[in-house]
N, C-alpha and C positions, 0 to 999 in steps of 0.2 A: 783403549785406555780410558778409564774413568776414575773419579774420586768418590770415596765413600766415607761416611762418618756416622757414628752412633753414640748416644749418650743415655745413661741411666742415672737419675738423681734421686736422693732419698726423700726429698720434699722441697719446700721453698715456694717461690713464686710459680704460679701455674704455667707461665710461658717461658720459664727459665731453661728448660731442656731444649726447646725450639731455638732459643737465642744462642745457646752454646753450640748446638749442632750447626746452626747457620754460620757462626763465627769460625768454627773449625773448618767448615766447607770452604770459606773464603781462602784459607791457606792452601786449598787443593784446587783452586781455579785453573791452574796450569794443566791439570789433568783432563779438563773437558770444558768447552765453552759453548756447546750447542744448546744445552738445556740444563735446568736445575730443578730440584724438588725436595720436599721434606714430608715425612709422615710422623705423626705423634700419637701417643696413647695415654689416656687418663686412667687406665686400669679397667675400663669397661668397653670402650670403643675406640676405633682408629679414625683419624682424620688425616687427609693428604692434600697437599697443594703442590702443583708442578706446572712448569710452562717452558716455552722456548726462550732462550736468551741467557745472558750472563747472570751470575748469582745475585749481584747487586740490584739488578732490575726485577728479578723474579721474587726474591725473598727480602723485600724491603720492609720498612717499619709499619707499613699499612697491613701487612699479612700476619705478622707475628702475634698480635693480640688475640686472634681467633684460633691459634694453634696451641691449645691448652693440654698439658699433660707432663708427666715426669719421665717419660720415655720418648726418645726421638731417634730417627735415622734420616740422613740427608745424602744427596747424590748429585754429582755434576757429570754430564755425559759428553763423551766424544764417540760418535757412532762408528761401530765396526760391523754390526749387523743391523739391518733395518734402516729406513730413510729418516731424514730429519723432519719428523712431524710430531705433533703434540702427543699422539697415542703412544709413541715410542719413548717419550721422556720417562724418567724414573724418579722416585721409586715406583715400581709396579704395585698394584693392589688387586687383591682377589678376595671376594666373600664366598667361601666355599660352604658345602653342607656341614662341615665339621669345625671350621675355623676361619677367621679373617686374618689375612697376612699381607704384609708389605715387604718388598725386597729391593735393596740397592745392590747392583752387581758390577764388578769390575772384572772383565775377562771375556772369553768366548767359549761356547760349548761346540764340540765338533760332532756330536751324534744326535743332533736335533731331529733328524728324520726318524731315527729309532725311537726317541722319546715321544715324538708326536703320535706314533702308533700306539703308545701306551695311554694316551689321553682319551677318555671317553668323549665322543663327539668330534674329535679331531680338530683340524684347523678352523672350522666354523665357529668354535667357541672362543677363539683368541681375537680380541679387538686390535692388538698390536702385532707387528711382524718381527719381534725380537726373540732371541733365545731366552731372555729373562722372563718374558711374559709366559712362555711355555713352562719354565721351571716353576713359576709362581702358581700356575694352574695345577700342576702335578702335586705340589705340596699342599695346596688348599683342599684337594680332593682325597689325599691319601688317608685311608681308614686307620688312623693311629690315635692314641690317647691324647697326645698334645703335639705341639710343633716340633719339639726336640725329637720325639720318636719318629715323626714324619720325616725329618731330615735324615735320621739314621737309616730309614728304609729307602729313601729316594736317592740320596747322594751316591751310594755305591753303583747306581745305574748311570750316573752322569760322567761324561768324559770331556776333558778340555781344561781351560783355565777359568777359575772363579775364586774371587775373594768377595764374600757376601756379608752384608749386614741385614738381618732379618728382624722384623718387628711383628709381634702379636700383641694381644691386649695386656699381657703380664710381663713380658721380657724382651730384651734385645739380645740377639744371637749373632756371633761372628763365626764365619766358616771360611776355611782355606782349602783349596784342592790338594790332593795327595802329593803333587809335585811342588806346590808353593810357587807357581809361576808368577802370581801377583801378590804384592805385599799386604799385610794387615798387622797392625800393632795394637796392644792393649795398654791403656793408660789409667792412672788413678787420680781422681780429682778431689782434693781436700776441700772441706766446707768453705774455708776462707778464700780459696781461689775462685769460687763460683760467683763472688761479688767483686767486680773490678774495683781496685783500690782498697780492698779490705785488708785488715792487719793480718800478718802471718805470725802466730804465736809460737810456731815450731812444736806444738804439742803432738801427742800421738793421735793417730786417726782411728776412730772406731768404724767398724764395717757399717753400722747403722747410719753414720753421718758422712759416709764417703760416697762420692759419685764415681762412675766408671765410664771410660770412653773406648771406642774402637775407631781406628783411623787407617787410611791407606798409607800415611807417612807420619813420621815423628814430628815434622814441622807443624802439623795441625795441633798436636798435643801441646807444643810450646805456646801456641797462640792462645789457647783457652786456659793455660796455667796448670795443665795436668802433668803428672810425673810419669815418664815412660816406665812400664813394668816389664814387658817382654814382647817378643814377636809371637803372634798366633802361629803355632806350628803347622806345617803341611799335614793334611789329613785330620785336622782337629776342629772340634766345635767348642766354642767358648760361650757359656750362657751367663748373661748378666741380669740379675733381678734386684729389686729394691731391698736394701737392708741385708744383703747377703754377699759373701765373697764370690768371685767368679767360679763357675763350675767348668771343668774341662772334661770333654768326652772325645775319645778317639774313634773315628768311624772307618779309618783306612790306614794302612801302613804308610809311613812317610818315605818318599823317594825325592829328596830336594833337588830342584832344578830351577832356581830363580831366573827369570828372563833377564838376559844381559842388558837389554835396552832400559830396564829400570835403573841399572847402575850408571849407564852412560848417557841417557837421554831423557827418559820420562820424568824421573823424580827431581825434586828440588835439591840444589847442592847443599843446603843446610840440613837435610834429612839424614838419618842414619838407617842403614840396612845391614842386617847380619853383623851388627857391632861395628860397622865401618862408617865414618863420615864420608858422604859422597863427594864433597868438594875435594877432600884429601885423596880419595880413591881415584878421582878423575885426574887430579894433578900428577899423581904418581904414574898413572897410565900414560899420560902424555910424555912424562919424563922417560919412561921405559921405551916408548915408541921412538922418541927422539934419539935415544942411545943406540937403537938398532936400525936407524935410518940408512946406515951404510949398506944394508942388505935389503933393498926394497922387494916387496912381494910382487911378483909378476902376474900371478893369477891365483885365484882360489876357487875351487869347485866344491860345492856342497851337495851331497847326495842324501836323500831321506829314504831309508828302507821302509818297506811296507809294514813291517812289524814293529818299527820303533820310530818315534818322532825326534829323537836326538840327532843333531847334525854334527858330523865330524868333518872339519875343513883342513885338508892337507895344505900347508903353506910353507914354501921354501924348505921342504924336506922334513918338516916337523908337523905334528898333528896335535890339535888341542880341542877340547870339548867346549862348545859354545852353547848358546841358548837352545831351549827346546821350542820347537814351533808350536804356536798356540792357535794357528789358523791353517786352513788348507794351503798347501804349498806345492809348487811343481816338483816333479821327481828329480829334476836336475836344474840347478841355477848356476850361472857362471858370471863372475865379475872379472874385469880386466882393468889394469891400471892405465893412467893417462898416456904413458909412453907407448903402449901397444896401440891405443886408439889413434895417436898422432901418426904412427907408421901407416895405418890404413888410409889416412888422408893423402 
């Protein structure tokens, strides 16, 4: 679980994009507390800063003046692959023969061994031990005309969970895996919202004067004053460029399977996912569970078939589809309730 945020501004103060991305990331601190980082572009080159620690200690007022540019991505990390060392902090950065690229990644890839075999030079070329570092290297090396085309070529070979914010010198790109395991939303930032305390005249927004945001959760859009536009769809690439409306490119057919832990645990209760307020969704879930407490579940056995990652759990004579596994899991896992445990004692 990690938090990602991206911002594209049409102009203004040279450090404004970094300030907005940092502010948005603060609203996602609950998604990762091990490290934080930010990458910016001024249209010609990328600059990155990252370190271990909480967002407030890593991205403080001393750092922002040097992060100049109108495009920015930010990331806070909770490690699921790789140890907690500086090299594994994100965003990752790669200067390839064809492009420079930085990536913030929320999720896990499950075919890293296969992908590593496709990288010239193999493991020796990777300074970090994360799946994100491998993906960044593949995209930087891909012989394509630009980053968008490189994504269209590489992503069909990638399996697992990924919500990405990608930065090159000219654009910020949002990507979601074909199953939509991890959330990513698009927001619109009007000019007056970019200045705290600025007047809101309620006028129409021109694309030239509008900023755009990508975020793991809608709560971060609220913090920076952006208006929620829509969820990035599973299997979709959203391209954000200065002075242009977002471009949508589909690289895979959608097979939605949002991770259930986003709904009940990972995300903030004031966020919205798939049109639902999570506080209300959790409240209703507790209410339904309370109403059915007269028939406690004695056990639940989840089996994962080799050909499918979806888990079907038979419980009290009924079956329901739950989350899709996004990491390696044993072929059989069994939970038993407290009553059965007490009997063994």
